[in-house]
N, C-alpha and C positions, 0 to 999 in steps of 0.2 A: 591795472589797479594801483600799482605803486605810484605814490605822489598824487593820488586822486584828489586830495584836499589841499594840495600845495598852494593853490591860488587864493584860498580863503584868507581873510584878514587875521592878524595875530589874536585879536580879541575873540573872534569866532573859533579859532583853533584852540584857544585856552578853554573856552566853554566846552568844546568837544572833548578835550583832555579830561576835564572834570567828569563829564558824562560817561566816558569810557571807563575811567577809574572806578566810579561808583557802581556802574553796571557790572564790571568784571569782579569787583570786590563782593558784590551781592551774589551773583550767580555762581562764580567759581568758589566763593567762600562757602556757600551752602553745600555744594557738591563735595568740597574738600572736608567740611565738617562732618558730613554724613559718613564719608569714607573713614575719617579718623575715629569716629565713634565706633564703627565696626571693628577697626583694628585694635583700639585700646580697650574696648568693652565698657567705656563710660557712656552713659545715656546722654542724649542730646540736651535734656532739661538741665542736668547737672553741669554739663560742659558749658552751657550758655549763661550760667549763674555762678560767678566766682565766690559768692557767699556760701555756696554749698560744697566748695572744694575741700578735700582732705589734703592739707599741705604735708602730711606725713606719708602719704601714699606714693610709692615709687612710680605708679602709673601716671600720676599727675605730671611728672617731669616730661614723660613721653608726649602727653597731650599738649603741654605748653610748647614744646619744641615743634610738634606737628602743626600747631596753630601759627607759629612763627613762619614756617615754610609756606603754609596756605596764604598768609598775608603777603609774603614776599612775592609769590607767583601771581596772586589775584590783584593786589593793589599796586605793585611796583613793576614787576617784570612785564606782564602782558600789556598793560596800558602804555608803558614807555616804548616798547618796541612796536606796538601797533600804531601808535601816534607817529613815531619816527617813519614808519613805512607809509602812512597816509599823507604826511606833511612833506615828504622829501623823496627824491629819487635815489638817495644814498644814505640809508639808515645809519650806518656805522659813522660816517662823517657828521651827520646831523646830531648824533648823540655825543660827539666829541671823543669817540673811542679810537684814539690815535696817540702816537708818541708825542710828548711835548717837544717844543723846539729846542729846549735846553734840558738835558738829562738831569741837571742839578735840581730841577723843580721837584723831583721825587723826594729828595733829601730835605729840601727846604720846606715843602708842603707838610711832611711829617713833623718837622721841627716846629713849624708854626703852631700846630695844635698841641703838641706836647708842652711847648713853652707857655701856652695859654692856660695851662692847668691852674696856676695860682690865681690868675685873673678870673677864670671860670668859678673857682671856689669863692672868691670875693663877691662876684655878681650873684652867686647862688644864695649867699647869706643876706645880701642886700634885698634880693627878691623875697626871701622868706620873712623879711621885716615889714613888707608892704601890708598895710591893714585894709581888709575888705569888710563889707557889711557881714554881720554874723551869719545870716542864712547862706549867702554865697560862699563865705569862708568855710563853713561846715561841709558844703557840697564839694568844694575844691579839695579839702583835706581827705574826704572819702575817696575821691579819685586818686589822690596821691598814695593813700594807704593801700588801695587795691593794686596799683602798679608796683609799689614797694614789696608787697607780699609775693608777687609773681617773680620779680627779680631776685628776691631773697631765696625763694624756693629753688631757683636755678643755680644760684651762686653758693648755696649752702653745702653742696656736695664737694668733697675734697679729694677727688681721685684725678689722676692725669687724664683718664678718659673723659671725665666730666669737664675738665678744664679745656680740653681740645674741642669738645662738642659745644661748649659755651662760646668759645672764640669763633667757631664756625657759625653757630646759630644766632648769636647775639651780635658780635662784631662784623662777621662776614656778610650775613644777609642784610643787615642794616646798612652797611657801607655801600654795597652794590645796589640794593634796591632803592634806598632813599636818594642816593646821588643820581641814579638814572632818572627818577621821576622829578625831583626838585631842582637839580642843576641841569641834567641833560635835556629835559623837555620844558619844564615850567620856567626856569630862569631864562632859557633861550627865547621863549615866547614873550615873557614879560619885558626883557630888554628891548626886543623889537617893538612891542606895544608902547613902551614908554620912550623909546628912542634914546635911552640912556642906560649904560651898563650898570652904574651904581643904583639907579632906581630899581632896575630889574633884580639885582642882587639882594637888595634890602627887602623888597616885597616877597620874593621867594623864600628868604630866610624867615620872614614873619610867618608865612604859611607853614614852613617846615617846623617851626617851633610850636605853632598853634595845633598842628595835627597830632602832636603827642598828648594833648589834653592833660598836661601836668603843669598847672599854672604857677606853682612855686618854683618851678625850674624853667619858666618861660624865658627870662632875661638871659641867663647863660647860654641856653640852647639857641636863642636868637642870634647872639654874638658869634657862636660857633658856626651857625648857618651863613652869616656874612663872611666869615673867614673862608669857609669852604667855597662860597660863591666867588670870592676874589681869587682863590687858588685856581679854580677852573678857568675863570676869564683870562687871567694873565698868563697861565701856562698853555691855554688852548687845548688841554687834554683832560678829559673826565677821569682818566686813570689816576692822575695826581690827587684829585679830590677824593676818589675812592680809597686810595692808599692812606691818605691823611686821616680820613674818617675811621678806617679800619684800625690803624695804629693807635689812635686815641681810645677807641672803645676797648681794644684788646689790652692796652696798658692798664685801664681801670679794672678789667676782669682779672688780670694777673696780680694786680695789687691786692684785690680782695682775696684772691686765692692764698696768697702768702700772709695776709693779715685779716683772717675771717672775722675777728672780733669787731672789725669796722662795720660789719653789717648790723650789729646791735648797738652801735654808738650813735645815739640820736642827739648828742650834745651839740648845741650851736656854737659857732666860733665867734670870737670877738672881732668885729670889723676893724677896729684900730690895730689889732695884733697882726692882721693879714694884709693890711693896706699897703705896706711897703713892698711886700712880695708881689702884690697885684700890680703895683705901679711899675716895678722892674719887668714883670711879665708883659705888661702892655707895651712898654718901650721896646722890648725885644721883638715882640710880634709885629709892631708897626715897622721896625727896621727891616724885617724879613719881607713884609708885604711891599715896602718901597723897593727892595731889591728885586722882587718879582716884577714889579711894574716897570722898572728901568730895563730889565732884561727881556721884557715881553715884546714879541713881534706880532701879537694879535691886534687886529683892527676890526672895527664894525663891518667894514666893507668885505674883508675876506671871510668873516664868519657867516655873513648873509649873502655870499656871492651867488647863490642859486636864485635869489629873488631879483627879478628883472628891474624892479624899481630902485634898487640900492645902487647909489653912486658914491662919490666921495662924501664922507660923513663927518660932522664936527666932533664926534666922539672917538675918532680913529686912534687917537693917542692917549686915551684914558685907560 
């Protein structure tokens, strides 16, 4: 059964990935939600409608963390490993779960995302200044507000225990789960489908950002997705992208922990005031990405060595 769908085209494999992810999310999600309802005591109707949530209830935090675990297992973990098992005879290699050729990639990968913070802040403000039609804008703002309430509920607790749990449930689960699905499987398939590393990286980054359904944060998340995709491609190891993703999210969680008033700060920043910092951030990030590219030993041929039709490829040195 291992490698059963290995001979399918990348396009068909990508559709299979989507089907498996949606089916797993639906079935495992229902089972997990029912179990969570029994454990927490919150009825299913209330759990499924965030407008009915009591954000002052300590039970809600348990429910939100439980839902994060359910999403991690049903949407990311099961589909990623199942697809790797179906599409390859070596799941670990397929997902890129190996050491990078240069151990320095771990440090550089984390540095890329941390140095990108000013750039991300600038892009976020730029994104928020985009004007949408009134009806669409109101819907988008409702989606943003719901997401903000959930994050605020999790980050508003100021104990060491809550800090550690937030780092595990927010940073840890997102880093492992999202990188497995979007870089480990989706990006791999899209690169092969497009026969171009950068085309696959950009498309998977677009899907990564769109999945969050937070439109006023789409642009910065899209750029972060591109950086994570480049980190994975040039290092040849998904662990570097997972570490970078984790360090970035964990850093934001720690910053909020020591500066809780930032949760209530809804003031927008002046683009001109942060433009210089964003430009310096961009320059440093580009420098590190170029360093990764020059040190990289990854080629299209060795990544897709299992595929019989792969020979020397024009993108081997990109």
